C-alpha positions as CSV (number, residue, x, y, z in Angstrom):
1,M,-0.1,-0.1,0.1
2,A,1.2,3.3,-0.8
3,R,2.5,6.0,1.9
4,R,0.3,8.8,2.5
5,R,1.8,12.1,3.1
6,P,1.5,13.0,6.8
7,K,-0.5,15.6,7.6
8,P,1.4,18.7,8.9
9,D,1.3,19.6,12.4
10,R,0.1,23.1,12.6
11,R,2.0,23.6,16.2
12,V,5.4,23.1,14.6
13,S,7.0,25.6,12.2
14,L,9.8,25.3,10.0
15,T,13.2,27.1,10.6
16,R,14.5,29.7,8.6
17,T,16.8,27.6,6.7
18,Q,13.9,25.0,6.2
19,R,11.8,27.7,4.6
20,R,14.4,28.8,2.2
21,L,15.0,25.3,1.2
22,R,11.2,24.9,0.7
23,A,11.2,28.0,-1.6
24,E,14.2,26.9,-3.6
25,I,12.6,23.8,-4.2
26,E,9.1,25.2,-5.2
27,E,11.1,27.6,-7.3
28,I,13.3,24.8,-9.1
29,A,10.3,22.8,-9.6
30,S,8.3,25.6,-11.4
31,I,11.6,26.3,-13.5
32,A,11.5,22.6,-14.2
33,N,7.7,22.5,-15.1
34,M,7.3,20.2,-12.1
35,D,5.1,22.5,-10.0
36,H,1.9,20.3,-9.9
37,W,0.3,22.5,-7.5
38,N,0.0,25.0,-10.1
39,I,-1.7,22.8,-12.8
40,L,-4.7,25.1,-13.2
41,N,-2.2,28.0,-14.3
42,Y,-1.3,25.8,-17.6
43,E,-3.4,26.3,-20.6
44,E,-6.3,23.5,-20.6
45,E,-5.1,21.5,-23.3
46,R,-1.7,21.1,-21.7
47,R,-2.8,19.9,-18.3
48,T,-3.0,16.3,-18.7
49,P,0.1,15.6,-20.9
50,Q,2.2,18.2,-18.5
51,L,1.0,16.0,-15.4
52,E,2.1,13.0,-17.4
53,L,5.3,14.3,-17.9
54,M,5.7,15.3,-14.2
55,K,4.9,11.7,-13.2
56,D,7.3,10.3,-15.6
57,Q,10.2,12.9,-14.4
58,L,9.4,12.0,-10.6
59,V,9.8,8.3,-11.3
60,R,12.9,8.5,-13.7
61,G,14.4,10.6,-11.3
62,E,14.2,8.3,-8.1
63,I,15.2,5.5,-10.2
64,I,18.3,7.2,-11.3
65,V,19.2,8.2,-7.9
66,T,18.5,4.8,-6.5
67,Y,20.9,3.5,-9.3
68,T,23.5,6.1,-8.2
69,F,23.4,5.3,-4.6
70,I,23.4,1.5,-4.9
71,D,26.3,2.1,-7.1
72,E,28.2,4.0,-4.3
73,L,27.4,1.6,-1.6
74,L,28.9,-1.0,-3.7
75,S,32.1,1.2,-4.3
76,D,32.0,1.5,-0.4
77,I,32.1,-2.1,0.2
78,I,35.2,-2.6,-2.3
79,V,36.9,0.3,-0.7
80,N,36.3,-0.9,2.5
81,K,37.9,-4.3,1.5
82,Y,41.0,-2.9,0.0
83,F,41.9,0.1,1.9
84,R,40.5,-0.4,5.4
85,G,42.9,-1.5,7.6
86,P,43.0,-2.4,11.3
87,D,43.4,1.6,11.9
88,K,40.4,2.5,13.9
89,Q,41.0,6.0,12.6
90,F,39.9,5.1,9.1
91,T,37.7,8.0,7.4
92,Y,37.0,8.5,3.8
93,K,38.2,12.3,4.3
94,R,41.6,10.8,5.2
95,L,41.5,8.5,2.2
96,W,40.7,11.0,-0.1
97,R,43.9,12.8,0.8
98,T,46.2,10.0,-0.6
99,K,47.3,9.6,-4.2
100,K,46.7,5.8,-4.1
101,F,43.2,5.9,-3.2
102,Q,42.5,8.9,-5.4
103,A,44.1,6.8,-8.5
104,F,42.0,3.7,-7.1
105,S,38.8,5.9,-7.2
106,H,39.5,7.8,-10.5
107,H,40.9,4.8,-12.5
108,V,39.3,1.7,-11.1
109,L,36.0,2.6,-9.6
110,D,34.7,5.4,-11.9
111,G,35.5,2.8,-14.8
112,M,33.4,0.1,-13.5
113,Y,29.7,-0.1,-14.3
114,L,27.2,-1.2,-11.6
115,L,27.1,-5.0,-12.4
116,G,30.8,-5.2,-12.6
117,K,31.1,-3.9,-8.8
118,M,28.2,-6.3,-8.0
119,R,30.2,-9.2,-9.4
120,L,33.3,-8.1,-7.6
121,V,31.5,-7.7,-4.2
122,H,29.6,-10.9,-4.8
123,D,33.1,-12.6,-5.3
124,L,34.4,-11.1,-1.9
125,R,31.5,-12.5,-0.1
126,A,28.2,-14.0,-1.6
127,I,25.4,-11.5,-2.3
128,P,22.1,-13.4,-1.8
129,K,20.4,-14.1,-5.3
130,E,17.4,-12.0,-4.6
131,H,19.5,-9.1,-4.0
132,R,21.6,-9.9,-7.2
133,D,18.4,-10.2,-9.2
134,T,17.3,-6.6,-7.7
135,I,20.2,-5.1,-8.9
136,D,20.1,-6.7,-12.3
137,R,16.5,-5.5,-12.9
138,L,17.5,-2.0,-11.4
139,N,20.3,-1.7,-14.1
140,A,18.0,-2.7,-16.9
141,L,15.3,-0.3,-15.5
142,R,17.9,2.4,-15.2
143,N,19.5,2.0,-18.6
144,A,15.9,1.9,-20.4
145,L,14.8,5.2,-18.6
146,A,18.4,7.0,-18.9
147,H,18.9,6.3,-22.5
148,S,15.5,6.5,-24.0
149,F,12.8,9.2,-24.2
150,F,10.2,6.6,-25.1
151,P,11.6,3.6,-23.2
152,Q,8.3,1.6,-23.9
153,Q,9.7,1.0,-27.3
154,R,13.0,-0.7,-26.5
155,H,13.1,-4.5,-27.0
156,Q,12.5,-5.7,-23.5
157,Y,9.2,-3.8,-23.3
158,R,7.7,-3.9,-26.7
159,Q,5.5,-7.0,-25.9
160,H,3.8,-5.0,-23.0
161,K,3.9,-1.8,-24.8
162,K,4.9,-0.2,-21.3
163,V,7.8,-0.2,-19.0
164,V,7.3,-2.9,-16.5
165,Y,9.0,-3.8,-13.2
166,R,8.4,-7.1,-12.0
167,D,4.9,-7.5,-14.0
168,L,3.8,-4.1,-13.1
169,E,4.0,-0.9,-14.9
170,I,6.7,1.2,-13.3
171,F,4.8,4.5,-13.8
172,T,1.9,3.4,-11.8
173,V,1.3,3.6,-8.0
174,Q,1.5,-0.1,-7.8
175,G,4.7,-0.5,-10.1
176,F,6.4,2.4,-8.3
177,T,5.6,0.9,-4.6
178,R,7.0,-2.5,-5.7
179,F,10.1,-0.8,-7.0
180,Q,10.5,1.3,-3.7
181,E,10.0,-2.0,-1.6
182,D,13.0,-3.7,-3.7
183,R,14.8,-0.6,-3.2
184,Q,14.7,-0.5,0.6
185,R,15.6,-4.0,1.0
186,I,18.6,-3.8,-1.1
187,V,19.7,-0.5,0.4
188,D,19.3,-2.0,3.8
189,Y,21.4,-5.1,2.8
190,L,24.1,-2.9,1.3
191,L,24.3,-0.3,4.2
192,K,24.6,-3.3,6.6
193,R,27.5,-4.7,4.5
194,A,29.2,-1.7,3.9
195,F,29.0,0.2,7.3
196,G,27.3,-2.5,9.7
197,I,23.9,-0.4,10.0
């Protein structure tokens, strides 16, 4: 079931920083034509296509951010294996100051794709099949959405004529909810593996 937005507590007010950030988000959303709260200000014939574009951008954005976050977590696991020693003072800030790590990061990690990182992490210590399958699905979905304006026309989706994720259309509440559930499971697993949390 989809999560509902909590009702604001009228007794709590935002800080100055929070108000500034909210105003910036609203302004950026308006510049990007993602201001669904202003839909009545759009020409009547543009409203439906504009709302469809907004939904498309929200879903694509979350999928690409999820892909990037999982890629980062896999990188953290790799770095921990090859660079973390018995030193309790280990920090990424310190590590970035070393030429050895900078070279590794820029020439090895930056050159590896998500699935390559997953295979390396799996070789270091097995990743359960369900999580490998989730990463595979995420990779395929991200590639379709990041590299095609009309991903439903790609080979893997032509039978359905829509972008499906585990048998549900990704641009629906049900499909997106299923994606988010999988996302949370894989992120929880990788966070525990990378940082013990």
